[in-house]
All heavy atoms as TSV, in Angstrom:
chain	resi	resn	atom	element	x	y	z
A	1	MET	N	N	64.966	-15.648	1.531
A	1	MET	CA	C	65.260	-14.360	0.949
A	1	MET	C	C	65.797	-13.443	2.050
A	1	MET	O	O	65.296	-13.452	3.154
A	1	MET	CB	C	63.993	-13.782	0.322
A	1	MET	CG	C	64.211	-12.475	-0.378
A	1	MET	SD	S	62.719	-11.825	-1.129
A	1	MET	CE	C	62.977	-12.339	-2.799
A	2	THR	N	N	66.777	-12.656	1.751
A	2	THR	CA	C	67.402	-11.765	2.725
A	2	THR	C	C	66.585	-10.493	2.910
A	2	THR	O	O	66.038	-9.955	1.960
A	2	THR	CB	C	68.820	-11.391	2.247
A	2	THR	OG1	O	69.547	-12.589	2.011
A	2	THR	CG2	C	69.549	-10.557	3.268
A	3	LYS	N	N	66.503	-10.024	4.155
A	3	LYS	CA	C	65.824	-8.773	4.481
A	3	LYS	C	C	66.888	-7.743	4.861
A	3	LYS	O	O	67.970	-8.123	5.315
A	3	LYS	CB	C	64.877	-8.954	5.668
A	3	LYS	CG	C	63.820	-10.002	5.482
A	3	LYS	CD	C	62.991	-10.134	6.743
A	3	LYS	CE	C	63.890	-10.545	7.874
A	3	LYS	NZ	N	63.275	-10.973	9.094
A	4	PRO	N	N	66.601	-6.441	4.708
A	4	PRO	CA	C	67.580	-5.430	5.104
A	4	PRO	C	C	68.027	-5.573	6.560
A	4	PRO	O	O	69.200	-5.365	6.860
A	4	PRO	CB	C	66.855	-4.107	4.869
A	4	PRO	CG	C	65.904	-4.407	3.755
A	4	PRO	CD	C	65.463	-5.825	4.016
A	5	SER	N	N	67.136	-5.963	7.466
A	5	SER	CA	C	67.526	-6.090	8.876
A	5	SER	C	C	68.525	-7.232	9.082
A	5	SER	O	O	69.268	-7.226	10.062
A	5	SER	CB	C	66.309	-6.287	9.765
A	5	SER	OG	O	65.635	-7.471	9.423
A	6	ASP	N	N	68.570	-8.209	8.165
A	6	ASP	CA	C	69.551	-9.282	8.245
A	6	ASP	C	C	70.970	-8.758	8.000
A	6	ASP	O	O	71.948	-9.412	8.341
A	6	ASP	CB	C	69.262	-10.386	7.225
A	6	ASP	CG	C	67.962	-11.117	7.496
A	6	ASP	OD1	O	67.513	-11.135	8.660
A	6	ASP	OD2	O	67.390	-11.669	6.531
A	7	LEU	N	N	71.073	-7.569	7.388
A	7	LEU	CA	C	72.371	-6.990	7.041
A	7	LEU	C	C	72.956	-6.164	8.176
A	7	LEU	O	O	74.053	-5.658	8.065
A	7	LEU	CB	C	72.240	-6.115	5.794
A	7	LEU	CG	C	71.632	-6.784	4.569
A	7	LEU	CD1	C	71.489	-5.780	3.449
A	7	LEU	CD2	C	72.461	-7.971	4.128
A	8	GLY	N	N	72.212	-5.998	9.265
A	8	GLY	CA	C	72.685	-5.217	10.401
A	8	GLY	C	C	71.879	-3.945	10.555
A	8	GLY	O	O	70.915	-3.710	9.837
A	9	PRO	N	N	72.295	-3.079	11.488
A	9	PRO	CA	C	71.556	-1.837	11.716
A	9	PRO	C	C	71.725	-0.876	10.548
A	9	PRO	O	O	72.698	-0.974	9.794
A	9	PRO	CB	C	72.196	-1.272	12.994
A	9	PRO	CG	C	73.547	-1.881	13.041
A	9	PRO	CD	C	73.434	-3.227	12.386
A	10	PRO	N	N	70.789	0.069	10.384
A	10	PRO	CA	C	70.902	1.034	9.290
A	10	PRO	C	C	72.211	1.820	9.370
A	10	PRO	O	O	72.711	2.106	10.452
A	10	PRO	CB	C	69.715	1.971	9.510
A	10	PRO	CG	C	68.743	1.176	10.303
A	10	PRO	CD	C	69.575	0.266	11.163
A	11	ILE	N	N	72.759	2.122	8.211
A	11	ILE	CA	C	73.967	2.937	8.120
A	11	ILE	C	C	73.562	4.207	7.370
A	11	ILE	O	O	73.218	4.156	6.197
A	11	ILE	CB	C	75.089	2.204	7.360
A	11	ILE	CG1	C	75.416	0.879	8.049
A	11	ILE	CG2	C	76.318	3.091	7.228
A	11	ILE	CD1	C	76.334	-0.028	7.250
A	12	LYS	N	N	73.583	5.317	8.078
A	12	LYS	CA	C	73.160	6.581	7.483
A	12	LYS	C	C	74.289	7.186	6.661
A	12	LYS	O	O	75.442	7.147	7.038
A	12	LYS	CB	C	72.761	7.577	8.574
A	12	LYS	CG	C	71.608	7.093	9.413
A	12	LYS	CD	C	70.324	7.472	8.786
A	12	LYS	CE	C	69.188	7.058	9.709
A	12	LYS	NZ	N	67.912	7.345	9.182
A	13	GLY	N	N	73.919	7.765	5.531
A	13	GLY	CA	C	74.872	8.499	4.706
A	13	GLY	C	C	74.780	9.984	5.014
A	13	GLY	O	O	74.162	10.394	5.984
A	14	LYS	N	N	75.372	10.810	4.167
A	14	LYS	CA	C	75.304	12.253	4.342
A	14	LYS	C	C	73.890	12.741	4.060
A	14	LYS	O	O	73.233	12.236	3.146
A	14	LYS	CB	C	76.237	12.957	3.358
A	14	LYS	CG	C	77.686	12.827	3.667
A	14	LYS	CD	C	78.464	13.645	2.648
A	14	LYS	CE	C	79.938	13.563	2.864
A	14	LYS	NZ	N	80.656	14.344	1.836
A	15	PRO	N	N	73.414	13.747	4.800
A	15	PRO	CA	C	72.099	14.319	4.499
A	15	PRO	C	C	72.090	14.934	3.096
A	15	PRO	O	O	73.071	15.539	2.674
A	15	PRO	CB	C	71.920	15.402	5.560
A	15	PRO	CG	C	72.874	15.052	6.646
A	15	PRO	CD	C	74.006	14.341	5.987
A	16	HIS	N	N	71.009	14.730	2.410
A	16	HIS	CA	C	70.854	15.241	1.055
A	16	HIS	C	C	69.377	15.521	0.848
A	16	HIS	O	O	68.545	14.702	1.191
A	16	HIS	CB	C	71.353	14.204	0.051
A	16	HIS	CG	C	71.124	14.568	-1.365
A	16	HIS	ND1	N	71.778	15.601	-1.988
A	16	HIS	CD2	C	70.307	14.038	-2.286
A	16	HIS	CE1	C	71.368	15.687	-3.236
A	16	HIS	NE2	N	70.466	14.737	-3.443
A	17	GLU	N	N	69.055	16.653	0.331
A	17	GLU	CA	C	67.660	17.024	0.113
A	17	GLU	C	C	67.333	17.065	-1.375
A	17	GLU	O	O	67.456	18.098	-2.020
A	17	GLU	CB	C	67.373	18.397	0.748
A	17	GLU	CG	C	67.464	18.408	2.249
A	17	GLU	CD	C	66.445	17.509	2.910
A	17	GLU	OE1	O	65.324	17.352	2.372
A	17	GLU	OE2	O	66.763	16.951	3.969
A	18	PRO	N	N	66.949	15.913	-1.953
A	18	PRO	CA	C	66.576	15.921	-3.368
A	18	PRO	C	C	65.241	16.634	-3.555
A	18	PRO	O	O	64.440	16.752	-2.628
A	18	PRO	CB	C	66.466	14.442	-3.727
A	18	PRO	CG	C	66.146	13.784	-2.441
A	18	PRO	CD	C	66.824	14.590	-1.365
A	19	SER	N	N	65.019	17.083	-4.756
A	19	SER	CA	C	63.779	17.802	-5.038
A	19	SER	C	C	62.590	16.849	-5.165
A	19	SER	O	O	61.451	17.273	-5.076
A	19	SER	CB	C	63.936	18.616	-6.325
A	19	SER	OG	O	64.263	17.752	-7.402
A	20	ASP	N	N	62.848	15.567	-5.360
A	20	ASP	CA	C	61.781	14.597	-5.578
A	20	ASP	C	C	62.126	13.298	-4.838
A	20	ASP	O	O	63.285	12.891	-4.794
A	20	ASP	CB	C	61.657	14.330	-7.076
A	20	ASP	CG	C	60.460	13.486	-7.447
A	20	ASP	OD1	O	59.697	13.085	-6.551
A	20	ASP	OD2	O	60.282	13.218	-8.643
A	21	GLU	N	N	61.142	12.645	-4.242
A	21	GLU	CA	C	61.348	11.383	-3.530
A	21	GLU	C	C	62.008	10.342	-4.436
A	21	GLU	O	O	62.834	9.548	-3.985
A	21	GLU	CB	C	60.010	10.866	-2.998
A	21	GLU	CG	C	60.086	9.559	-2.260
A	21	GLU	CD	C	60.765	9.633	-0.891
A	21	GLU	OE1	O	60.963	10.746	-0.372
A	21	GLU	OE2	O	61.099	8.570	-0.353
A	22	ASP	N	N	61.682	10.335	-5.715
A	22	ASP	CA	C	62.267	9.369	-6.655
A	22	ASP	C	C	63.777	9.529	-6.780
A	22	ASP	O	O	64.472	8.589	-7.182
A	22	ASP	CB	C	61.630	9.498	-8.034
A	22	ASP	CG	C	60.183	9.035	-8.047
A	22	ASP	OD1	O	59.788	8.277	-7.133
A	22	ASP	OD2	O	59.446	9.427	-8.963
A	23	ASP	N	N	64.305	10.702	-6.442
A	23	ASP	CA	C	65.749	10.926	-6.525
A	23	ASP	C	C	66.516	10.115	-5.483
A	23	ASP	O	O	67.735	10.033	-5.544
A	23	ASP	CB	C	66.080	12.408	-6.343
A	23	ASP	CG	C	65.609	13.249	-7.516
A	23	ASP	OD1	O	65.364	12.684	-8.601
A	23	ASP	OD2	O	65.480	14.473	-7.347
A	24	HIS	N	N	65.826	9.517	-4.531
A	24	HIS	CA	C	66.469	8.690	-3.504
A	24	HIS	C	C	66.713	7.261	-3.986
A	24	HIS	O	O	67.356	6.481	-3.291
A	24	HIS	CB	C	65.601	8.606	-2.242
A	24	HIS	CG	C	65.549	9.862	-1.440
A	24	HIS	ND1	N	66.646	10.395	-0.800
A	24	HIS	CD2	C	64.519	10.694	-1.175
A	24	HIS	CE1	C	66.295	11.493	-0.168
A	24	HIS	NE2	N	65.008	11.693	-0.372
A	25	PHE	N	N	66.185	6.890	-5.133
A	25	PHE	CA	C	66.225	5.505	-5.590
A	25	PHE	C	C	66.905	5.361	-6.941
A	25	PHE	O	O	66.876	6.263	-7.763
A	25	PHE	CB	C	64.795	4.944	-5.713
A	25	PHE	CG	C	64.086	4.863	-4.393
A	25	PHE	CD1	C	63.388	5.949	-3.893
A	25	PHE	CD2	C	64.128	3.704	-3.639
A	25	PHE	CE1	C	62.741	5.890	-2.663
A	25	PHE	CE2	C	63.483	3.628	-2.406
A	25	PHE	CZ	C	62.792	4.719	-1.927
A	26	TYR	N	N	67.524	4.192	-7.145
A	26	TYR	CA	C	67.988	3.797	-8.472
A	26	TYR	C	C	67.611	2.340	-8.666
A	26	TYR	O	O	67.342	1.621	-7.705
A	26	TYR	CB	C	69.495	4.027	-8.650
A	26	TYR	CG	C	70.391	3.063	-7.907
A	26	TYR	CD1	C	70.834	1.891	-8.502
A	26	TYR	CD2	C	70.826	3.346	-6.611
A	26	TYR	CE1	C	71.668	1.014	-7.826
A	26	TYR	CE2	C	71.660	2.478	-5.929
A	26	TYR	CZ	C	72.077	1.312	-6.547
A	26	TYR	OH	O	72.898	0.454	-5.880
A	27	LYS	N	N	67.566	1.903	-9.899
A	27	LYS	CA	C	67.200	0.525	-10.215
A	27	LYS	C	C	68.480	-0.303	-10.330
A	27	LYS	O	O	69.387	0.040	-11.094
A	27	LYS	CB	C	66.429	0.488	-11.537
A	27	LYS	CG	C	65.884	-0.861	-11.891
A	27	LYS	CD	C	65.040	-0.776	-13.150
A	27	LYS	CE	C	64.449	-2.109	-13.495
A	27	LYS	NZ	N	63.599	-2.019	-14.675
A	28	CYS	N	N	68.549	-1.389	-9.562
A	28	CYS	CA	C	69.710	-2.272	-9.580
A	28	CYS	C	C	69.864	-2.894	-10.973
A	28	CYS	O	O	68.908	-3.435	-11.532
A	28	CYS	CB	C	69.554	-3.371	-8.525
A	28	CYS	SG	S	70.910	-4.574	-8.529
A	29	LYS	N	N	71.082	-2.823	-11.514
A	29	LYS	CA	C	71.339	-3.371	-12.854
A	29	LYS	C	C	71.349	-4.892	-12.871
A	29	LYS	O	O	71.210	-5.494	-13.920
A	29	LYS	CB	C	72.685	-2.860	-13.370
A	29	LYS	CG	C	72.697	-1.376	-13.614
A	29	LYS	CD	C	74.066	-0.917	-14.058
A	29	LYS	CE	C	74.073	0.590	-14.237
A	29	LYS	NZ	N	75.397	1.099	-14.596
A	30	ILE	N	N	71.517	-5.510	-11.695
A	30	ILE	CA	C	71.593	-6.972	-11.628
A	30	ILE	C	C	70.217	-7.600	-11.426
A	30	ILE	O	O	69.817	-8.488	-12.160
A	30	ILE	CB	C	72.564	-7.415	-10.517
A	30	ILE	CG1	C	73.982	-6.947	-10.871
A	30	ILE	CG2	C	72.523	-8.931	-10.315
A	30	ILE	CD1	C	74.979	-7.076	-9.762
A	31	CYS	N	N	69.464	-7.119	-10.423
A	31	CYS	CA	C	68.190	-7.768	-10.108
A	31	CYS	C	C	66.972	-6.899	-10.450
A	31	CYS	O	O	65.845	-7.375	-10.397
A	31	CYS	CB	C	68.136	-8.168	-8.632
A	31	CYS	SG	S	68.024	-6.784	-7.483
A	32	GLY	N	N	67.194	-5.635	-10.796
A	32	GLY	CA	C	66.088	-4.767	-11.193
A	32	GLY	C	C	65.300	-4.164	-10.039
A	32	GLY	O	O	64.327	-3.451	-10.254
A	33	GLN	N	N	65.703	-4.435	-8.804
A	33	GLN	CA	C	64.969	-3.938	-7.638
A	33	GLN	C	C	65.329	-2.468	-7.378
A	33	GLN	O	O	66.475	-2.067	-7.543
A	33	GLN	CB	C	65.326	-4.780	-6.418
A	33	GLN	CG	C	64.538	-4.452	-5.185
A	33	GLN	CD	C	64.831	-5.432	-4.047
A	33	GLN	OE1	O	65.914	-6.007	-3.973
A	33	GLN	NE2	N	63.861	-5.617	-3.186
A	34	PRO	N	N	64.339	-1.653	-6.974
A	34	PRO	CA	C	64.665	-0.279	-6.581
A	34	PRO	C	C	65.542	-0.287	-5.322
A	34	PRO	O	O	65.290	-1.051	-4.395
A	34	PRO	CB	C	63.309	0.360	-6.280
A	34	PRO	CG	C	62.292	-0.566	-6.828
A	34	PRO	CD	C	62.914	-1.922	-6.914
A	35	VAL	N	N	66.569	0.557	-5.300
A	35	VAL	CA	C	67.506	0.636	-4.178
A	35	VAL	C	C	67.398	2.025	-3.567
A	35	VAL	O	O	67.532	3.029	-4.264
A	35	VAL	CB	C	68.955	0.384	-4.653
A	35	VAL	CG1	C	69.931	0.490	-3.502
A	35	VAL	CG2	C	69.066	-0.966	-5.342
A	36	ASP	N	N	67.161	2.074	-2.259
A	36	ASP	CA	C	67.073	3.343	-1.533
A	36	ASP	C	C	68.489	3.780	-1.178
A	36	ASP	O	O	69.141	3.178	-0.329
A	36	ASP	CB	C	66.224	3.165	-0.274
A	36	ASP	CG	C	65.951	4.464	0.461
A	36	ASP	OD1	O	66.654	5.466	0.208
A	36	ASP	OD2	O	65.037	4.466	1.301
A	37	MET	N	N	68.977	4.828	-1.833
A	37	MET	CA	C	70.347	5.283	-1.620
A	37	MET	C	C	70.554	5.905	-0.248
A	37	MET	O	O	71.690	6.162	0.154
A	37	MET	CB	C	70.748	6.273	-2.710
A	37	MET	CG	C	70.828	5.645	-4.071
A	37	MET	SD	S	71.387	6.784	-5.342
A	37	MET	CE	C	69.930	7.805	-5.550
A	38	ARG	N	N	69.480	6.131	0.515
A	38	ARG	CA	C	69.613	6.648	1.874
A	38	ARG	C	C	70.023	5.552	2.842
A	38	ARG	O	O	70.368	5.828	3.983
A	38	ARG	CB	C	68.285	7.270	2.332
A	38	ARG	CG	C	67.871	8.461	1.483
A	38	ARG	CD	C	66.472	8.881	1.799
A	38	ARG	NE	N	65.542	7.875	1.309
A	38	ARG	CZ	C	64.217	8.022	1.282
A	38	ARG	NH1	N	63.676	9.125	1.739
A	38	ARG	NH2	N	63.453	7.066	0.823
A	39	ASP	N	N	69.996	4.303	2.406
A	39	ASP	CA	C	70.336	3.161	3.256
A	39	ASP	C	C	71.561	2.465	2.665
A	39	ASP	O	O	71.463	1.727	1.681
A	39	ASP	CB	C	69.147	2.204	3.325
A	39	ASP	CG	C	69.343	1.066	4.315
A	39	ASP	OD1	O	70.490	0.826	4.739
A	39	ASP	OD2	O	68.344	0.412	4.646
A	40	LEU	N	N	72.733	2.726	3.256
A	40	LEU	CA	C	73.979	2.180	2.731
A	40	LEU	C	C	73.978	0.655	2.701
A	40	LEU	O	O	74.620	0.049	1.847
A	40	LEU	CB	C	75.164	2.710	3.541
A	40	LEU	CG	C	76.551	2.394	3.016
A	40	LEU	CD1	C	76.728	2.876	1.584
A	40	LEU	CD2	C	77.610	2.993	3.916
A	41	ARG	N	N	73.222	0.017	3.613
A	41	ARG	CA	C	73.132	-1.454	3.603
A	41	ARG	C	C	72.583	-1.937	2.270
A	41	ARG	O	O	73.093	-2.890	1.685
A	41	ARG	CB	C	72.210	-1.955	4.715
A	41	ARG	CG	C	72.637	-1.598	6.108
A	41	ARG	CD	C	71.571	-1.971	7.115
A	41	ARG	NE	N	70.301	-1.335	6.786
A	41	ARG	CZ	C	69.131	-1.682	7.292
A	41	ARG	NH1	N	69.046	-2.666	8.157
A	41	ARG	NH2	N	68.037	-1.047	6.954
A	42	GLN	N	N	71.524	-1.286	1.799
A	42	GLN	CA	C	70.922	-1.680	0.525
A	42	GLN	C	C	71.891	-1.442	-0.630
A	42	GLN	O	O	72.049	-2.294	-1.515
A	42	GLN	CB	C	69.635	-0.895	0.266
A	42	GLN	CG	C	68.493	-1.280	1.148
A	42	GLN	CD	C	67.221	-0.562	0.759
A	42	GLN	OE1	O	66.953	-0.338	-0.424
A	42	GLN	NE2	N	66.429	-0.190	1.749
A	43	VAL	N	N	72.552	-0.291	-0.622
A	43	VAL	CA	C	73.486	0.037	-1.693
A	43	VAL	C	C	74.603	-1.002	-1.761
A	43	VAL	O	O	74.911	-1.527	-2.838
A	43	VAL	CB	C	74.068	1.457	-1.505
A	43	VAL	CG1	C	75.156	1.741	-2.532
A	43	VAL	CG2	C	72.961	2.501	-1.594
A	44	MET	N	N	75.194	-1.326	-0.601
A	44	MET	CA	C	76.285	-2.298	-0.575
A	44	MET	C	C	75.810	-3.690	-0.997
A	44	MET	O	O	76.522	-4.411	-1.689
A	44	MET	CB	C	76.922	-2.352	0.815
A	44	MET	CG	C	77.579	-1.048	1.232
A	44	MET	SD	S	78.814	-0.445	0.068
A	44	MET	CE	C	80.056	-1.703	0.263
A	45	TRP	N	N	74.612	-4.079	-0.580
A	45	TRP	CA	C	74.067	-5.380	-0.967
A	45	TRP	C	C	73.949	-5.472	-2.494
A	45	TRP	O	O	74.345	-6.456	-3.101
A	45	TRP	CB	C	72.697	-5.587	-0.322
A	45	TRP	CG	C	72.050	-6.877	-0.708
A	45	TRP	CD1	C	71.079	-7.058	-1.647
A	45	TRP	CD2	C	72.343	-8.172	-0.184
A	45	TRP	NE1	N	70.743	-8.385	-1.730
A	45	TRP	CE2	C	71.511	-9.097	-0.844
A	45	TRP	CE3	C	73.225	-8.634	0.777
A	45	TRP	CZ2	C	71.534	-10.444	-0.565
A	45	TRP	CZ3	C	73.238	-9.993	1.054
A	45	TRP	CH2	C	72.405	-10.878	0.382
A	46	HIS	N	N	73.429	-4.434	-3.108
A	46	HIS	CA	C	73.200	-4.454	-4.555
A	46	HIS	C	C	74.470	-4.230	-5.361
A	46	HIS	O	O	74.458	-4.399	-6.585
A	46	HIS	CB	C	72.120	-3.443	-4.931
A	46	HIS	CG	C	70.752	-3.887	-4.503
A	46	HIS	ND1	N	70.001	-4.783	-5.230
A	46	HIS	CD2	C	70.011	-3.592	-3.413
A	46	HIS	CE1	C	68.859	-5.007	-4.614
A	46	HIS	NE2	N	68.845	-4.300	-3.499
A	47	GLU	N	N	75.586	-3.906	-4.700
A	47	GLU	CA	C	76.869	-3.786	-5.389
A	47	GLU	C	C	77.550	-5.141	-5.550
A	47	GLU	O	O	78.510	-5.254	-6.312
A	47	GLU	CB	C	77.796	-2.823	-4.642
A	47	GLU	CG	C	77.386	-1.366	-4.758
A	47	GLU	CD	C	77.439	-0.871	-6.195
A	47	GLU	OE1	O	78.427	-1.149	-6.899
A	47	GLU	OE2	O	76.475	-0.209	-6.622
A	48	GLN	N	N	77.063	-6.162	-4.852
A	48	GLN	CA	C	77.634	-7.501	-5.001
A	48	GLN	C	C	77.298	-8.034	-6.392
A	48	GLN	O	O	76.156	-7.903	-6.839
A	48	GLN	CB	C	77.058	-8.451	-3.957
A	48	GLN	CG	C	77.402	-8.075	-2.532
A	48	GLN	CD	C	76.772	-9.057	-1.581
A	48	GLN	OE1	O	77.216	-10.201	-1.507
A	48	GLN	NE2	N	75.748	-8.622	-0.869
A	49	PRO	N	N	78.262	-8.664	-7.070
A	49	PRO	CA	C	77.998	-9.147	-8.432
A	49	PRO	C	C	76.877	-10.187	-8.510
A	49	PRO	O	O	76.120	-10.207	-9.463
A	49	PRO	CB	C	79.320	-9.768	-8.870
A	49	PRO	CG	C	80.326	-9.398	-7.853
A	49	PRO	CD	C	79.616	-8.903	-6.638
A	50	ARG	N	N	76.765	-11.032	-7.485
A	50	ARG	CA	C	75.713	-12.060	-7.490
A	50	ARG	C	C	74.942	-11.916	-6.192
A	50	ARG	O	O	75.466	-12.205	-5.126
A	50	ARG	CB	C	76.340	-13.446	-7.604
A	50	ARG	CG	C	77.128	-13.613	-8.897
A	50	ARG	CD	C	77.817	-14.922	-8.949
A	50	ARG	NE	N	76.821	-15.970	-9.149
A	50	ARG	CZ	C	77.104	-17.228	-9.369
A	50	ARG	NH1	N	78.343	-17.610	-9.388
A	50	ARG	NH2	N	76.153	-18.111	-9.545
A	51	HIS	N	N	73.721	-11.463	-6.292
A	51	HIS	CA	C	72.886	-11.297	-5.102
A	51	HIS	C	C	71.431	-11.564	-5.454
A	51	HIS	O	O	71.047	-11.539	-6.611
A	51	HIS	CB	C	73.033	-9.883	-4.521
A	51	HIS	CG	C	72.527	-8.807	-5.431
A	51	HIS	ND1	N	73.332	-8.156	-6.326
A	51	HIS	CD2	C	71.293	-8.267	-5.587
A	51	HIS	CE1	C	72.620	-7.265	-6.994
A	51	HIS	NE2	N	71.368	-7.320	-6.566
A	52	GLU	N	N	70.663	-11.852	-4.408
A	52	GLU	CA	C	69.220	-12.023	-4.584
A	52	GLU	C	C	68.533	-10.710	-4.234
A	52	GLU	O	O	69.144	-9.815	-3.633
A	52	GLU	CB	C	68.707	-13.142	-3.671
A	52	GLU	CG	C	68.954	-12.866	-2.208
A	52	GLU	CD	C	68.606	-14.047	-1.312
A	52	GLU	OE1	O	68.671	-15.196	-1.763
A	52	GLU	OE2	O	68.270	-13.776	-0.153
A	53	ARG	N	N	67.285	-10.593	-4.625
A	53	ARG	CA	C	66.507	-9.411	-4.270
A	53	ARG	C	C	66.267	-9.379	-2.766
A	53	ARG	O	O	66.141	-10.422	-2.138
A	53	ARG	CB	C	65.159	-9.432	-5.000
A	53	ARG	CG	C	65.300	-9.264	-6.506
A	53	ARG	CD	C	63.981	-9.467	-7.222
A	53	ARG	NE	N	62.992	-8.485	-6.843
A	53	ARG	CZ	C	62.703	-7.384	-7.529
A	53	ARG	NH1	N	63.343	-7.129	-8.641
A	53	ARG	NH2	N	61.776	-6.558	-7.121
A	54	LEU	N	N	66.213	-8.179	-2.197
A	54	LEU	CA	C	65.883	-8.041	-0.784
A	54	LEU	C	C	64.374	-8.123	-0.612
A	54	LEU	O	O	63.615	-7.571	-1.425
A	54	LEU	CB	C	66.373	-6.694	-0.246
A	54	LEU	CG	C	67.877	-6.543	-0.089
A	54	LEU	CD1	C	68.216	-5.110	0.275
A	54	LEU	CD2	C	68.401	-7.496	0.962
A	55	ARG	N	N	63.950	-8.808	0.415
A	55	ARG	CA	C	62.523	-8.915	0.724
A	55	ARG	C	C	62.119	-7.648	1.467
A	55	ARG	O	O	62.784	-7.232	2.418
A	55	ARG	CB	C	62.282	-10.139	1.594
A	55	ARG	CG	C	60.844	-10.372	1.934
A	55	ARG	CD	C	60.644	-11.687	2.628
A	55	ARG	NE	N	61.750	-12.039	3.510
A	55	ARG	CZ	C	61.618	-12.703	4.637
A	55	ARG	NH1	N	60.447	-13.092	5.041
A	55	ARG	NH2	N	62.667	-12.983	5.378
A	56	PRO	N	N	61.020	-7.006	1.073
A	56	PRO	CA	C	60.568	-5.797	1.767
A	56	PRO	C	C	60.242	-6.077	3.226
A	56	PRO	O	O	59.802	-7.170	3.577
A	56	PRO	CB	C	59.305	-5.384	1.010
A	56	PRO	CG	C	59.351	-6.097	-0.280
A	56	PRO	CD	C	60.160	-7.349	-0.040
A	57	GLU	N	N	60.483	-5.083	4.076
A	57	GLU	CA	C	60.161	-5.194	5.495
A	57	GLU	C	C	59.011	-4.282	5.825
A	57	GLU	O	O	58.895	-3.195	5.263
A	57	GLU	CB	C	61.357	-4.786	6.350
A	57	GLU	CG	C	62.473	-5.767	6.330
A	57	GLU	CD	C	63.560	-5.376	7.309
A	57	GLU	OE1	O	64.036	-4.249	7.267
A	57	GLU	OE2	O	63.914	-6.253	8.103
A	58	VAL	N	N	58.200	-4.723	6.765
A	58	VAL	CA	C	57.109	-3.883	7.262
A	58	VAL	C	C	57.663	-3.105	8.443
A	58	VAL	O	O	58.173	-3.678	9.400
A	58	VAL	CB	C	55.907	-4.744	7.700
A	58	VAL	CG1	C	54.832	-3.879	8.299
A	58	VAL	CG2	C	55.388	-5.563	6.527
A	59	VAL	N	N	57.603	-1.791	8.365
A	59	VAL	CA	C	58.113	-0.941	9.437
A	59	VAL	C	C	56.958	-0.567	10.329
A	59	VAL	O	O	55.947	-0.027	9.870
A	59	VAL	CB	C	58.768	0.337	8.860
A	59	VAL	CG1	C	59.241	1.247	9.980
A	59	VAL	CG2	C	59.910	-0.037	7.940
A	60	THR	N	N	57.074	-0.890	11.618
A	60	THR	CA	C	56.032	-0.532	12.569
A	60	THR	C	C	56.486	0.672	13.372
A	60	THR	O	O	57.662	0.745	13.771
A	60	THR	CB	C	55.711	-1.703	13.520
A	60	THR	OG1	O	56.903	-2.071	14.208
A	60	THR	CG2	C	55.176	-2.888	12.756
A	61	ARG	N	N	55.594	1.589	13.584
A	61	ARG	CA	C	55.919	2.795	14.364
A	61	ARG	C	C	55.106	2.799	15.624
A	61	ARG	O	O	53.936	2.497	15.622
A	61	ARG	CB	C	55.635	4.038	13.541
A	61	ARG	CG	C	56.501	4.036	12.301
A	61	ARG	CD	C	56.428	5.285	11.574
A	61	ARG	NE	N	57.318	5.149	10.415
A	61	ARG	CZ	C	57.611	6.098	9.621
A	61	ARG	NH1	N	57.092	7.278	9.788
A	61	ARG	NH2	N	58.406	5.893	8.607
A	62	SER	N	N	55.753	3.156	16.723
A	62	SER	CA	C	55.059	3.181	18.002
A	62	SER	C	C	54.482	4.544	18.283
A	62	SER	O	O	54.921	5.526	17.901
A	62	SER	CB	C	55.992	2.851	19.152
A	62	SER	OG	O	56.961	1.945	18.818
């Protein structure tokens, strides 16, 4: 299963301040997975006509 880090480094979009955290996500019409629109890698991955779901990554903070 592909992970977001397999797609390369994060690609930031324009800053946007939605009123609700849920406004950052949409549900992929192909695989049904929530897509974080703040991460262009995820958006581009889910725009492919045939794709698998992305495996969640554990983010560690130092």
